[in-house]
DOSEDREN-721636 format. One record per residue: x, y, z of N, C-alpha, C in turn; residue in three letters. Coordinates in nm, 2 decimals, always signed. Layout:
BEGIN
[[X,Y,Z],[X,Y,Z],[X,Y,Z],ALA]
...
REM end
This chain:
BEGIN
[[-9.25,+11.68,+15.71],[-9.41,+11.69,+15.83],[-9.49,+11.70,+15.73],MET]
[[-9.58,+11.68,+15.81],[-9.74,+11.64,+15.69],[-9.89,+11.71,+15.81],THR]
[[-9.90,+11.83,+15.75],[-10.00,+11.89,+15.78],[-10.15,+11.76,+15.84],ALA]
[[-10.20,+11.81,+15.97],[-10.34,+11.77,+16.01],[-10.44,+11.86,+16.00],ILE]
[[-10.56,+11.84,+15.93],[-10.66,+11.94,+15.90],[-10.79,+11.89,+15.98],VAL]
[[-10.84,+11.96,+16.00],[-10.99,+11.96,+16.06],[-11.11,+11.97,+15.89],ASP]
[[-11.24,+11.94,+15.92],[-11.33,+11.90,+15.78],[-11.32,+12.06,+15.72],LYS]
[[-11.26,+12.17,+15.74],[-11.29,+12.26,+15.65],[-11.14,+12.27,+15.57],THR]
[[-11.06,+12.20,+15.58],[-10.93,+12.21,+15.55],[-10.84,+12.27,+15.61],GLY]
[[-10.84,+12.36,+15.67],[-10.78,+12.43,+15.77],[-10.68,+12.32,+15.87],LYS]
[[-10.51,+12.39,+15.85],[-10.42,+12.32,+15.91],[-10.45,+12.32,+16.09],THR]
[[-10.44,+12.24,+16.18],[-10.51,+12.22,+16.27],[-10.36,+12.19,+16.37],ILE]
[[-10.31,+12.08,+16.31],[-10.18,+12.03,+16.38],[-10.09,+11.96,+16.26],ALA]
[[-9.95,+11.91,+16.30],[-9.88,+11.87,+16.22],[-9.84,+11.71,+16.31],TYR]
[[-9.79,+11.63,+16.18],[-9.77,+11.49,+16.21],[-9.62,+11.51,+16.17],HIS]
[[-9.55,+11.42,+16.23],[-9.38,+11.43,+16.23],[-9.31,+11.34,+16.32],TYR]
[[-9.25,+11.23,+16.23],[-9.21,+11.11,+16.33],[-9.28,+11.06,+16.45],GLN]
[[-9.44,+11.04,+16.43],[-9.50,+10.97,+16.49],[-9.58,+11.07,+16.61],ASN]
[[-9.50,+11.20,+16.59],[-9.56,+11.27,+16.71],[-9.69,+11.35,+16.65],MET]
[[-9.80,+11.39,+16.72],[-9.88,+11.47,+16.69],[-9.85,+11.65,+16.73],ILE]
[[-9.78,+11.72,+16.68],[-9.78,+11.87,+16.71],[-9.83,+11.95,+16.70],LEU]
[[-9.84,+12.03,+16.80],[-9.93,+12.18,+16.81],[-9.88,+12.28,+16.68],ASP]
[[-9.96,+12.34,+16.61],[-9.94,+12.42,+16.49],[-9.82,+12.53,+16.53],ILE]
[[-9.76,+12.54,+16.63],[-9.64,+12.62,+16.63],[-9.52,+12.50,+16.65],THR]
[[-9.54,+12.42,+16.66],[-9.43,+12.31,+16.65],[-9.37,+12.30,+16.75],GLN]
[[-9.41,+12.32,+16.87],[-9.37,+12.36,+17.01],[-9.36,+12.27,+17.12],GLN]
[[-9.45,+12.22,+17.08],[-9.54,+12.14,+17.20],[-9.59,+11.95,+17.11],GLU]
[[-9.53,+11.88,+17.16],[-9.61,+11.76,+17.16],[-9.74,+11.76,+17.21],VAL]
[[-9.85,+11.70,+17.13],[-9.98,+11.70,+17.21],[-10.04,+11.59,+17.16],ILE]
[[-10.01,+11.46,+17.08],[-10.04,+11.38,+17.10],[-9.93,+11.25,+17.04],GLY]
[[-9.91,+11.09,+17.03],[-9.85,+11.01,+16.97],[-9.90,+10.93,+16.91],LEU]
[[-9.89,+10.86,+16.80],[-9.93,+10.76,+16.73],[-9.86,+10.67,+16.74],ILE]
[[-9.89,+10.50,+16.75],[-9.80,+10.41,+16.84],[-9.86,+10.27,+16.75],LEU]
[[-9.84,+10.27,+16.62],[-9.93,+10.16,+16.57],[-9.99,+10.20,+16.48],GLY]
[[-10.11,+10.22,+16.50],[-10.27,+10.26,+16.49],[-10.29,+10.35,+16.59],ASN]
[[-10.25,+10.34,+16.72],[-10.31,+10.39,+16.79],[-10.29,+10.53,+16.84],CYS]
[[-10.37,+10.63,+16.88],[-10.34,+10.74,+16.91],[-10.35,+10.80,+17.02],VAL]
[[-10.28,+10.86,+17.09],[-10.25,+10.90,+17.24],[-10.24,+11.04,+17.26],PHE]
[[-10.30,+11.10,+17.36],[-10.28,+11.23,+17.41],[-10.28,+11.23,+17.55],GLY]
[[-10.31,+11.32,+17.61],[-10.27,+11.30,+17.73],[-10.31,+11.20,+17.85],LYS]
[[-10.43,+11.15,+17.83],[-10.48,+11.03,+17.87],[-10.39,+10.89,+17.83],GLN]
[[-10.39,+10.77,+17.98],[-10.31,+10.72,+17.96],[-10.32,+10.56,+17.87],SER]
[[-10.44,+10.61,+17.79],[-10.49,+10.49,+17.71],[-10.52,+10.54,+17.59],SER]
[[-10.54,+10.46,+17.53],[-10.56,+10.51,+17.34],[-10.71,+10.59,+17.32],PRO]
[[-10.69,+10.74,+17.30],[-10.82,+10.83,+17.29],[-10.87,+10.81,+17.15],VAL]
[[-10.80,+10.73,+17.04],[-10.86,+10.66,+16.91],[-10.79,+10.64,+16.79],GLY]
[[-10.80,+10.59,+16.68],[-10.74,+10.55,+16.64],[-10.70,+10.60,+16.48],LYS]
[[-10.59,+10.58,+16.40],[-10.53,+10.65,+16.28],[-10.55,+10.56,+16.17],TYR]
[[-10.62,+10.54,+16.06],[-10.62,+10.43,+15.93],[-10.68,+10.58,+15.84],PHE]
[[-10.62,+10.48,+15.74],[-10.70,+10.56,+15.58],[-10.67,+10.69,+15.59],ASN]
[[-10.52,+10.73,+15.68],[-10.53,+10.88,+15.64],[-10.60,+11.00,+15.74],ASP]
[[-10.67,+10.92,+15.85],[-10.80,+10.99,+15.90],[-10.76,+10.94,+16.07],THR]
[[-10.76,+11.03,+16.16],[-10.79,+11.04,+16.29],[-10.91,+10.99,+16.32],PHE]
[[-10.96,+10.93,+16.41],[-11.11,+10.90,+16.47],[-11.07,+10.87,+16.58],ARG]
[[-11.21,+10.93,+16.65],[-11.26,+10.91,+16.81],[-11.30,+10.76,+16.84],LYS]
[[-11.28,+10.73,+16.95],[-11.33,+10.59,+17.02],[-11.45,+10.53,+16.91],LYS]
[[-11.55,+10.65,+16.88],[-11.66,+10.62,+16.83],[-11.69,+10.59,+16.69],ASN]
[[-11.55,+10.63,+16.63],[-11.55,+10.61,+16.49],[-11.55,+10.68,+16.43],GLY]
[[-11.62,+10.84,+16.45],[-11.64,+10.97,+16.39],[-11.50,+11.02,+16.36],LYS]
[[-11.46,+11.10,+16.25],[-11.38,+11.11,+16.20],[-11.35,+11.30,+16.30],ILE]
[[-11.17,+11.30,+16.30],[-11.16,+11.42,+16.37],[-11.07,+11.49,+16.35],ILE]
[[-11.01,+11.44,+16.22],[-10.94,+11.53,+16.16],[-10.85,+11.44,+16.06],ALA]
[[-10.80,+11.47,+15.94],[-10.73,+11.41,+15.86],[-10.62,+11.44,+15.83],LYS]
[[-10.51,+11.38,+15.78],[-10.38,+11.40,+15.74],[-10.40,+11.50,+15.59],LEU]
[[-10.33,+11.58,+15.56],[-10.30,+11.70,+15.50],[-10.20,+11.64,+15.37],GLY]
[[-10.16,+11.79,+15.36],[-10.06,+11.79,+15.27],[-9.93,+11.81,+15.30],GLU]
[[-9.77,+11.72,+15.29],[-9.66,+11.74,+15.33],[-9.65,+11.90,+15.29],GLU]
[[-9.56,+11.94,+15.45],[-9.51,+12.08,+15.39],[-9.37,+12.08,+15.46],VAL]
[[-9.31,+12.18,+15.38],[-9.18,+12.20,+15.41],[-9.18,+12.35,+15.50],SER]
[[-9.11,+12.36,+15.60],[-9.12,+12.48,+15.68],[-8.94,+12.51,+15.65],LEU]
[[-8.97,+12.63,+15.68],[-8.81,+12.75,+15.69],[-8.74,+12.72,+15.82],LYS]
[[-8.79,+12.70,+15.91],[-8.71,+12.69,+16.07],[-8.78,+12.47,+16.04],LYS]
[[-8.66,+12.41,+16.07],[-8.72,+12.29,+16.12],[-8.78,+12.28,+16.28],SER]
[[-8.80,+12.19,+16.33],[-8.84,+12.17,+16.44],[-8.74,+12.14,+16.54],PRO]
[[-8.74,+12.16,+16.66],[-8.61,+12.15,+16.76],[-8.62,+11.98,+16.82],LYS]
[[-8.58,+11.94,+16.72],[-8.60,+11.76,+16.77],[-8.58,+11.75,+16.89],ASP]
[[-8.47,+11.74,+16.96],[-8.41,+11.71,+17.13],[-8.53,+11.74,+17.21],ALA]
[[-8.56,+11.87,+17.19],[-8.67,+11.93,+17.27],[-8.82,+11.84,+17.25],HIS]
[[-8.86,+11.82,+17.12],[-8.98,+11.72,+17.08],[-8.95,+11.60,+17.11],LEU]
[[-8.81,+11.55,+17.10],[-8.78,+11.36,+17.18],[-8.83,+11.35,+17.29],SER]
[[-8.78,+11.45,+17.36],[-8.82,+11.49,+17.52],[-8.91,+11.45,+17.58],LEU]
[[-9.04,+11.57,+17.47],[-9.15,+11.56,+17.51],[-9.21,+11.42,+17.50],GLN]
[[-9.17,+11.35,+17.38],[-9.25,+11.24,+17.28],[-9.22,+11.12,+17.47],ALA]
[[-9.11,+11.13,+17.46],[-9.08,+11.01,+17.59],[-9.17,+11.03,+17.72],TRP]
[[-9.16,+11.16,+17.77],[-9.25,+11.16,+17.87],[-9.36,+11.13,+17.83],GLN]
[[-9.45,+11.17,+17.77],[-9.56,+11.13,+17.66],[-9.61,+10.95,+17.69],MET]
[[-9.52,+10.93,+17.63],[-9.48,+10.81,+17.64],[-9.44,+10.70,+17.77],LEU]
[[-9.36,+10.75,+17.85],[-9.43,+10.69,+18.02],[-9.51,+10.71,+18.07],GLY]
[[-9.59,+10.79,+18.01],[-9.76,+10.78,+18.11],[-9.83,+10.69,+18.04],SER]
[[-9.82,+10.65,+17.94],[-9.91,+10.53,+17.89],[-9.89,+10.44,+17.93],VAL]
[[-10.07,+10.39,+18.07],[-10.03,+10.27,+18.09],[-10.13,+10.15,+18.02],LYS]
[[-10.22,+10.18,+17.94],[-10.29,+10.08,+17.89],[-10.24,+10.08,+17.71],ASP]
[[-10.22,+9.98,+17.68],[-10.19,+9.99,+17.52],[-10.28,+9.92,+17.47],HIS]
[[-10.36,+9.88,+17.51],[-10.50,+9.78,+17.42],[-10.56,+9.85,+17.32],VAL]
[[-10.51,+9.81,+17.19],[-10.58,+9.89,+17.08],[-10.69,+9.87,+17.08],CYS]
[[-10.79,+9.95,+17.06],[-10.94,+9.92,+17.03],[-10.99,+9.90,+16.90],LEU]
[[-11.10,+9.85,+16.87],[-11.19,+9.83,+16.79],[-11.24,+9.94,+16.74],TRP]
[[-11.19,+10.02,+16.65],[-11.34,+10.11,+16.59],[-11.37,+10.09,+16.49],VAL]
[[-11.52,+10.12,+16.46],[-11.61,+10.08,+16.35],[-11.57,+10.21,+16.25],ASP]
[[-11.55,+10.24,+16.15],[-11.54,+10.38,+16.07],[-11.64,+10.45,+16.00],GLU]
[[-11.68,+10.53,+16.05],[-11.80,+10.59,+16.01],[-11.76,+10.75,+15.93],LYS]
[[-11.82,+10.73,+15.85],[-11.82,+10.89,+15.75],[-11.85,+11.05,+15.80],LYS]
[[-11.93,+11.02,+15.93],[-11.92,+11.16,+15.98],[-11.81,+11.22,+16.06],SER]
[[-11.85,+11.34,+16.09],[-11.72,+11.42,+16.15],[-11.76,+11.45,+16.31],TRP]
[[-11.73,+11.45,+16.39],[-11.75,+11.46,+16.52],[-11.75,+11.59,+16.53],THR]
[[-11.80,+11.68,+16.64],[-11.84,+11.81,+16.63],[-11.67,+11.91,+16.76],LYS]
[[-11.65,+11.72,+16.81],[-11.52,+11.79,+16.92],[-11.39,+11.87,+16.84],GLN]
[[-11.34,+11.91,+16.88],[-11.20,+11.99,+16.84],[-11.08,+11.92,+16.89],ASP]
[[-10.97,+11.85,+16.78],[-10.91,+11.80,+16.76],[-10.80,+11.82,+16.87],PHE]
[[-10.77,+11.93,+16.89],[-10.70,+11.95,+17.02],[-10.72,+11.96,+17.15],MET]
[[-10.85,+11.99,+17.17],[-10.88,+11.97,+17.31],[-10.92,+11.81,+17.31],GLU]
[[-10.94,+11.77,+17.22],[-10.94,+11.60,+17.27],[-10.84,+11.50,+17.25],TYR]
[[-10.68,+11.58,+17.22],[-10.60,+11.49,+17.24],[-10.54,+11.58,+17.41],LEU]
[[-10.60,+11.67,+17.44],[-10.53,+11.75,+17.57],[-10.65,+11.74,+17.69],LYS]
[[-10.73,+11.68,+17.66],[-10.81,+11.61,+17.77],[-10.75,+11.54,+17.87],ALA]
[[-10.79,+11.54,+18.01],[-10.71,+11.44,+18.09],[-10.80,+11.34,+18.14],GLU]
[[-10.93,+11.33,+18.10],[-11.00,+11.20,+18.05],[-11.10,+11.21,+17.96],LYS]
[[-11.15,+11.09,+17.92],[-11.23,+11.07,+17.85],[-11.35,+11.12,+17.88],ASP]
[[-11.42,+11.22,+17.78],[-11.52,+11.28,+17.79],[-11.62,+11.27,+17.70],VAL]
[[-11.79,+11.23,+17.75],[-11.86,+11.18,+17.68],[-11.91,+11.33,+17.55],ALA]
[[-11.90,+11.25,+17.44],[-11.97,+11.42,+17.30],[-12.08,+11.39,+17.32],GLU]
[[-12.11,+11.51,+17.28],[-12.29,+11.58,+17.31],[-12.33,+11.59,+17.15],GLU]
[[-12.30,+11.46,+17.09],[-12.41,+11.37,+16.97],[-12.45,+11.32,+16.94],GLU]
REM end
């Protein structure tokens, strides 16, 4: 399992077997398919490359942190079921082109993945 960190280096989620887990490791909040990032929406919300999560506009929303070892392992069956349900809602898997920008977005990673629809950023 690998930490996902914000721009301050704080762990905000985990990457585990192509799943993005909330900080408690109880809920799948996103998936990485190829290098496309999916959340609640049925189409990609961004891309993952160079150990960086990017929004559609290319701005950084999170980065991969350090490998972590946990005292208690996640409940794989429970998480796999959630991941399959999320995968079943994917309707559009056209991988979009994302320009690599150096700036960070103001938007929160968790809120971004959990958004029901694409919301324009206030930047």
